[in-house]
C-alpha positions as CSV (number, residue, x, y, z in Angstrom):
1,M,-20.1,-15.0,-27.1
2,R,-16.9,-14.3,-29.0
3,E,-14.2,-16.9,-28.6
4,R,-11.7,-14.2,-27.4
5,D,-14.1,-13.2,-24.6
6,R,-14.6,-16.9,-23.7
7,R,-10.8,-17.3,-23.5
8,L,-10.6,-14.3,-21.2
9,L,-13.3,-15.5,-18.9
10,E,-11.8,-19.0,-18.6
11,A,-8.3,-17.6,-18.0
12,A,-9.7,-15.4,-15.2
13,R,-11.5,-18.4,-13.7
14,R,-8.3,-20.3,-13.7
15,G,-6.2,-17.4,-12.5
16,D,-3.9,-17.5,-15.6
17,A,-2.5,-14.0,-15.8
18,L,-0.4,-14.7,-18.9
19,E,-3.5,-16.0,-20.8
20,I,-5.5,-13.0,-19.6
21,R,-2.9,-10.7,-21.1
22,A,-2.9,-12.6,-24.4
23,A,-6.7,-12.6,-24.6
24,L,-6.8,-8.8,-24.0
25,R,-4.1,-8.3,-26.6
26,D,-6.3,-10.3,-29.0
27,G,-9.2,-7.9,-28.4
28,A,-11.2,-9.6,-25.7
29,A,-13.5,-7.2,-23.8
30,V,-12.3,-6.6,-20.3
31,E,-16.0,-6.4,-19.2
32,S,-17.2,-9.5,-21.0
33,R,-19.7,-11.6,-19.0
34,D,-20.4,-15.3,-18.6
35,E,-23.9,-16.8,-18.4
36,E,-24.3,-15.6,-14.8
37,L,-23.1,-12.1,-15.8
38,R,-19.8,-12.6,-14.0
39,S,-17.0,-10.4,-15.3
40,P,-13.4,-11.6,-15.6
41,L,-12.4,-9.6,-12.6
42,L,-15.3,-11.1,-10.5
43,L,-14.2,-14.6,-11.5
44,A,-10.6,-13.7,-10.5
45,A,-11.8,-12.3,-7.2
46,L,-14.0,-15.4,-6.5
47,G,-11.0,-17.6,-7.0
48,S,-8.6,-15.3,-5.0
49,H,-6.4,-15.1,-8.1
50,V,-4.5,-11.9,-7.1
51,E,-2.1,-11.6,-10.1
52,A,-4.9,-12.2,-12.5
53,A,-7.0,-9.5,-10.9
54,R,-4.0,-7.2,-11.0
55,V,-3.7,-7.6,-14.8
56,L,-7.4,-6.9,-15.2
57,V,-7.4,-3.8,-13.0
58,E,-4.5,-2.5,-15.0
59,A,-6.6,-3.0,-18.1
60,G,-9.4,-0.9,-16.6
61,A,-11.7,-3.6,-15.2
62,D,-14.6,-2.4,-13.1
63,P,-14.4,-3.5,-9.4
64,D,-18.1,-2.7,-9.0
65,A,-19.5,-4.8,-11.9
66,Q,-22.3,-7.0,-10.4
67,D,-23.6,-10.3,-11.6
68,R,-27.1,-11.9,-11.3
69,R,-26.5,-12.4,-7.6
70,H,-25.4,-8.8,-7.1
71,D,-21.9,-10.0,-6.3
72,S,-19.1,-7.7,-7.5
73,P,-15.3,-8.1,-7.3
74,W,-15.2,-5.6,-4.4
75,L,-18.0,-7.2,-2.5
76,V,-16.5,-10.6,-2.9
77,T,-13.4,-9.6,-1.0
78,G,-15.5,-9.2,2.2
79,V,-16.7,-12.8,1.7
80,T,-13.3,-14.3,1.0
81,G,-11.5,-12.0,3.5
82,N,-8.6,-11.7,1.0
83,V,-6.8,-8.5,2.0
84,E,-4.3,-8.7,-0.8
85,M,-7.2,-8.8,-3.3
86,M,-8.8,-5.9,-1.6
87,R,-5.7,-3.9,-2.0
88,V,-5.3,-4.8,-5.6
89,L,-8.8,-3.4,-6.2
90,L,-8.4,-0.2,-4.3
91,P,-6.6,1.7,-7.1
92,A,-9.6,1.0,-9.3
93,G,-11.7,3.1,-7.0
94,P,-14.3,0.7,-5.8
95,D,-17.6,2.0,-4.4
96,V,-17.5,1.0,-0.8
97,T,-21.2,1.8,-0.4
98,L,-22.1,-0.8,-3.0
99,R,-24.6,-3.3,-1.6
100,N,-24.9,-7.1,-2.0
101,R,-28.1,-9.0,-2.4
102,F,-28.7,-8.7,1.3
103,G,-28.2,-4.9,1.2
104,G,-24.9,-5.2,2.9
105,T,-21.5,-3.7,2.3
106,S,-18.3,-5.7,2.2
107,V,-17.4,-5.3,5.9
108,I,-20.7,-7.0,7.0
109,P,-20.0,-10.5,5.6
110,A,-16.4,-10.1,6.6
111,S,-17.5,-9.5,10.2
112,E,-19.9,-12.4,10.1
113,R,-17.1,-14.7,9.0
114,G,-14.6,-13.5,11.5
115,H,-12.1,-12.2,8.8
116,V,-10.1,-10.2,11.3
117,S,-7.3,-9.0,8.9
118,Y,-9.9,-7.9,6.3
119,V,-12.0,-6.0,8.8
120,R,-8.9,-4.3,10.2
121,A,-7.7,-3.3,6.7
122,V,-11.0,-2.2,5.2
123,L,-11.7,0.0,8.2
124,R,-8.3,1.6,8.1
125,E,-7.9,2.0,4.3
126,T,-11.3,3.0,3.2
127,A,-14.2,5.2,4.2
128,I,-16.6,2.3,4.6
129,D,-19.6,3.0,6.9
130,V,-19.0,0.9,10.0
131,D,-22.7,1.3,11.0
132,H,-24.3,0.5,7.6
133,V,-27.6,-1.4,8.1
134,N,-28.4,-4.2,5.7
135,D,-31.9,-5.3,4.5
136,L,-32.1,-7.7,7.5
137,G,-31.7,-4.7,9.9
138,W,-28.2,-5.8,10.9
139,T,-24.9,-3.9,11.1
140,A,-21.5,-5.5,10.9
141,L,-21.4,-5.5,14.7
142,L,-24.7,-7.3,14.9
143,E,-23.7,-9.9,12.3
144,A,-20.4,-10.5,14.2
145,V,-22.5,-11.3,17.3
146,I,-25.6,-12.9,15.8
147,L,-23.9,-15.1,13.2
148,G,-20.5,-15.5,14.8
149,D,-19.4,-18.2,17.2
150,G,-18.2,-16.0,20.0
151,G,-14.6,-17.2,19.6
152,R,-11.4,-15.1,19.4
153,P,-11.7,-14.0,15.8
154,H,-15.2,-12.6,16.3
155,Q,-14.1,-11.0,19.6
156,E,-11.3,-9.3,17.6
157,V,-13.8,-8.2,14.9
158,V,-16.0,-6.7,17.6
159,E,-13.0,-4.9,19.1
160,L,-12.1,-3.5,15.7
161,L,-15.6,-2.3,14.9
162,L,-16.0,-0.6,18.2
163,A,-12.6,1.1,17.9
164,A,-13.7,2.3,14.5
165,G,-16.7,4.0,16.0
166,A,-19.4,1.4,15.7
167,D,-22.5,2.2,17.7
168,P,-22.8,-0.4,20.5
169,D,-26.4,0.5,21.0
170,L,-27.6,0.3,17.4
171,A,-30.3,-2.4,17.6
172,D,-31.7,-4.8,15.0
173,A,-35.0,-4.4,13.3
174,D,-36.7,-5.9,16.4
175,G,-35.1,-3.4,18.7
176,V,-32.6,-5.9,20.2
177,P,-29.1,-4.4,20.7
178,P,-25.8,-6.3,20.2
179,L,-25.2,-6.6,24.0
180,R,-28.5,-8.4,24.5
181,H,-27.7,-10.8,21.6
182,A,-24.3,-11.5,23.1
183,E,-25.7,-12.2,26.5
184,R,-28.4,-14.5,25.1
185,R,-25.8,-16.5,23.2
186,G,-23.5,-16.7,26.2
187,F,-20.7,-14.7,24.6
188,T,-19.2,-13.4,27.8
189,E,-16.1,-11.8,26.3
190,I,-18.1,-10.0,23.6
191,A,-20.7,-8.9,26.1
192,A,-17.9,-7.4,28.2
193,L,-16.5,-5.5,25.2
194,L,-19.9,-4.1,24.4
195,S,-20.6,-3.2,28.0
196,A,-17.3,-1.3,28.2
197,A,-18.1,0.5,24.9
198,R,-21.5,1.5,26.1
199,A,-20.1,2.8,29.3
200,A,-17.5,4.8,27.4
201,S,-20.1,6.3,25.0
202,P,-21.0,10.0,25.7
203,V,-24.4,10.4,27.2
204,T,-26.7,12.2,24.8
């Protein structure tokens, strides 16, 4: 690896925007990769270094560049729940259909983790598919119920997903719908939200 590229990667990992600019001026490749195939922008996103990411986006960095684990700068925003980072990446035109190693889009891990602000923003500001099904057979709604704790953040995530048109009857790979999962886990508030959404759904 060229020393200038190593400088850029280290600067991105630290979130040093000034050093990133300097390394780029010295000819570092904006799409250089470390041993795990992580790009400078991915390293900045992993560290939630917003200003560093902004510099890299302005330099043309790819928000969809994936590493060995299939993480990308865009996908990582769903894990961290960093709305500001998400918005820094939007002008770069990220592919919101890009899938992580579990076959999920960014809204799925965000829903699992109860990142309310992120879920609200990504649903409002992108055309992400609210009913995308990952390789486990789970949607964002199912992950919020199955992997969430039933607390207020996950309740809000469920509210946001349903308001965005998530199908309350879309079952998992075993045919178990979100409502049944919520009832099994004793998530009374979430079960009530799902029941109300099902009642309001048009009969087909």
